[in-house]
N, C-alpha and C positions, 0 to 999 in steps of 0.2 A: 352768561346768564343775565347780566345787567342790561336788559332790553325792555322796551315798552310792553312786549307781549308776556315775558316771563316774570318781571318784577315791576308791574305797572305803577304801584303806589310810590315806591322810592324813585323810580325813573321820573315820574311827574314832579316829585319834590325836587329832584336834581335840576330840572329845567328852570327852577327859580333861583339857582345859584350857579357856581362855576363847576362844570363837569369836564374832567380831564380824561381824554380818550386814548392817550399814549403815556399812561402812568405805570411805573414799574416799582415793584416792592424792593428791588435791590438784592433779593435773595430768593430762595425757594423753600425756606423753612420758617416756622412760626417765630422762633426766638429771635432770629436775625432780622426778620421783617419788622418786628416790634422794636428791635434795637435801632434800626434806621429812623423810625418815627420819633423816638424820644432822645436819641443822641445826635442826630444829624450827621452821622458818620457812615462810612462805607462798611459793609459786612466783612470786608477784608480785614478790618481792625477789630473784629468782635472780641477775640480772645486777648489781644494785647490791651484793649481798653479795659476789659474786666480784670485782667491781671494787675492793672494799675489802680484798681478799686475806685474808678471814676464814678461819680454820680451822674445820672442822666441829665444832659445839658438843659433840656427844656424844663424838666421838673425843678432843677436847681434854680434856674433863672426866675421862674414864676414864683417859687416859694420866697425868694429874696424880695420880690415885689409885693408880698403879702397874700399871695394865693395859697390856698390849701390844695393838696393833690390827693386824689382818691383813685383806687383801682378796684374794679368790680368784675368778678368772674366766678365760674364754677370749675374752670380748668385746673389741673393739678398745680399745686404751689411750686413744686420743684420740676423744672423742665429745661434740661440742657443749658444750665447756667443762667436762664432768665431770672431765677430767684436771686441772683446776685445784683440785679439792677431794678427789679420790681419787687420791693419787699417793704417791711414795716419801718425800715430806717430811711428809705428814700421817699416814702409816701406818708402822708398824715393819716390816711385811712386806707387800710388794706382789707378788703372784704371778699373772702372766698367762701362761697356757699354752694356746696355740691349735694344738697339734700333733694331727693326725688329724681326726676328725669332730666336729661340735658335741656329739654325745652323749659322745664321749671327753672333751671339754673339761669338760662338766658332771660327769661321773663323778669326774674327778681333782680338780676344784675342791671338790666336797663331801667327798671323802675327806680332802683336806688341811685343810679347815676343821674337820672333825670331830676330826682328830688335834690340831689347834691348840688347840681349847678343852678337850680332855681332858688337856692337859699340866699340870704343876704350877704354872705361872704364871697369874695372873688374865689372861684374854684375851677380846677381842671379835673375832669373825670375821664379815665381811660376804661373802656368797657371791652372785654375780650369774650366773644361769643363762642359757643361750642357746637351748637346743633348742626352747622354746615360742615363740620369735620367728618371724615369717615368714621362712623358708618352711616352718616346722613340721616339723622333722626328727626322726626316731625310728628305733630299730633295727627291722629287718624283723620280728622276732617280735612287735612291738606293732602290726602292721598288721591291725587287727581290723575296721575300718570301711572299706568300699569303695563306689565307686571313690575312689582317693586318688592320682590322677596328680600328679606333681610340677608345680609352677607353670611356665607357659610364658612368663610375663612378669616383668619386674623389679618391684621394690617400687613399686606405684602405689596408695597407700591410697585406698580408696573405689571403685576401678574393677575390675570383673570381669564376666564373662559368667555366666549362670545355671549352666552346666556347671561353670565354675571355682568358683562358690560351693559347689557340692556337694562337689567334690574338696577345696577348702580346708577346709571344715568337717570332712570326714572325716579329713583330715590332722591337724587340731587335736584332734579326739577321740582319735586315735591317740597324739599326743604328750602329751596329758593323762594317758593311761594310763602312758606311760613316766615322766613326771615324778612321778606318784603313787608308782610302785614305787621309783624312785630316791631321792626325798627321804624317803619313809617309812623306808627302810632306815637312813638316817643319823640322822634325828631320834629313831628308836626306840633307837639306840645310845647316845644321850646321857641322862644322869641328870637328869630335870627337877626333882629335889629340890635340885640344886646348880647347874643351868645354865638361864639364861634362853634361851628359843627363840622366835623370831618367824618365822612363815611368811606371806609375802604376795606381791603382785605390784607391779611398778613402774607399771603401768597396766592397763587392760582391753583387750579385743580383740573385734571383731565378725567374724563369718564368714558374712555374708549375711542375717542376721536382719532387717535393715532396708533391704536392697538395697545395702548397702555392706560392705566388709571392711577389716580392718586397724585402725589407730589414728592418733591425732594430728589428726583433722580436725574433731572437735567435742567437747563435754563431756557427751555422753549417758551414761546409767547404764552402758551396756555398756563404755564407754571409761574411766570414772573410778571405778566401784565395783569393789572388788577383794576377794579373800579375805583375811582377817586372823585369824591364830591366835596366841595368846600362852600360853606355858607357862613355868613357873618356880617357884622356891621360894615356897611359900605361896599359889600361885595355884590357887584352886578351880575345879572344872568349872562351866561355865555358857555360856549363849548370850545375847549382848547385842544389843539393837535400837536403842540410842541412836546418834546421829551421832558418828562418830569419824573421825580423819584420820591420815595418816602423820606429820604434825607432832607428834602426841601421844606418839610413841615416846620422844623426848628427855626430856620431862617425866616420863614413867613411870620410866625408869631413874634419872634424877638424883634423883627423889623417893625412890626405894627405897634409894639410896645416901647419903641425907642431904645432898645437894648442893642449892645454891640454883638455882632454875630461872631462866634469864636472862629479862629483860624484853625487850620488842620482838618477841615472838612469840606465836603463838596456841596453843602447846603446853600440854596439860593431861594429867594422869595418867590412863591407861586403866584403872587399878584403882579409880577413883572414877567411878561412873555419871555421864555427862555431861548437863548441862542445855542443851547447845548446841542452838539452834533454827535456826541458819543456818551456812552455810560458803561460802567463796569459793574457786573453783578457777581456775587461771590458767596461761597459757603465753606466753612471749615468746621469739621466735626470736633467735638471736645476730645482732648488728648492727642490730637494729631497735629503735626506741624506742616501739613499739606493743605493748600487751599485750592478748591476747584473754582474756576471763574469763567465768565463769558464777557468778552469785549464786544460791544455793539457799536459799529462805526458806519453810519449811513446804512447801506444794504448789506454790509459785511457783518458776519457773526463769527467771531474767532474764539474757539474753546481753548482755555489755558489751564496750566497747572503751575502753582507757585510753591516753592519750598521756603518756609519762613526762616529756617535755621541758617541757610547759606545764601539765600536770595536768588537762587537759580530759577529760571523760567523755562517751562516746556510749552511749546506751541503744539497743542494736540491736533488741531486741524480746523477746518471750516464746517459750519453747520447751517442747516436751513431753519426756518421759523419753528419747525416741529421738533428740533433737537437732533435731527438725523445728520450724519456726516455727509458732506458733499465734496465732490472732486472739482476743484476750480484752480485756475492759474492766474493769480492777481498780477497785474503789471508792476513794474518797479515803482511807478507813481502810487499805485494802490498800497503797496507794501510800506512806502514812506508815510502815507496818510495813516495807516494803521499803527505804525510805530510811534508817530507823534501823538496820536490819540491815546495810546497806552501810557505814554509818559505823562500826559496831562492828567489822566485818571489817577495814576499812582501819586503824583504830586498833590492833587486835590485831596487824596485820602491821607496825606501826611507820610507817605512812604517814599523810599528812594528807588529810582529805576534800577533794575539789575544790570 
C-alpha cells in the first residue's frame, strides 16, 4: 500500500528522509510488533520479558534523560499483555480516547501527540492508530474504490469468499487514502530538524492476494514486512535495501543520545547500514509455552517451532514468501549456513541454542 499511487502524501514526505524498503516488524501481531519498537528485543522473548516486569528499554532510557513519555490511542487498553508495558506506570501520559468512530480516535490521537512533542519539554509520543485495522474504517469522502461493502463476518483471519476479498481490498485501499491524508498532515507540521519521526506499521495485512486475508496466521512477506520511514536531525534523504527490524529503533535513538545500548538484544542503529544476513521473526500466544517462528536466511525461509519449557526445536519446513510450504533439498552447505544463522539469532535474543 505504501506507494506513490496509493499513499502519495506520505510517500512524498518519505522521500525527504530515510525510507527502508526491507524492514520487518519482527512478528505478525500488534502487541509483539510494538514490543520490538520499545524494548529492542526479539518477540521470542515477549513473555519472558514481561514475566520479569521489565520496563520498556527506550522509554526508561529517555525518561532518565529528562524526557516525558506519552501514549495516544483509541485502541483497547488491555490487549494480549500489551497493557503490562504500555501503561500509566511506564508512561507519564497515557491517553486512551475511544469516543466516536475509529477515525475520530485517530484524529484526536495524532493531534494530541503532535501537540505533545511541540511543547517546550523533551518528549516522546507513541501513537497507535486503529482505522486501518480490520474492518478498515474510513470517512465516506475517502470511499474511492468500490464495491466496498462492510464485512458481514467477525474477525476470522484467513477466511473469506472471493466477493469479500474484493470488498475487503477496496476498503483497505480506501482506508490507506485516509491514513495517508491524516498522518501526512501531522508529520508535515513537525520540524524534522528538531524532531525524530518514525512512521511504520505494527504488522502487515493481506487482502486476498494469496487467497487469505487479515494477519497473524503466518510469517509471509505480506504480514511481516512493513513500511518504515525515519526523519530527524541530521538524517539525509535516501532509500535503504538492507535488512532492518523494529528492534533497531531502540539502538538508533540511544546511540544518537550517547547512551549505552543494552546487551541481550539484536538492536542495531538504523543510521549505520546493516550487514545483517538473517533475522528471526516470532510469535507466542499468551498462556502457551510454544513459539511459532520463521528464520529468514538469504533466500531461505525456515518455519520453526520452539518449546520454551524444555528448549526443544521443531523444524516445520521451508516456505515461500507467501507463507506456503515448499519442497526443497538444501545442500549440506546450505544446512550449515542455516544452522549458524539460527544460533546467531538465538544468541542475539539472549537465548541459548537448543
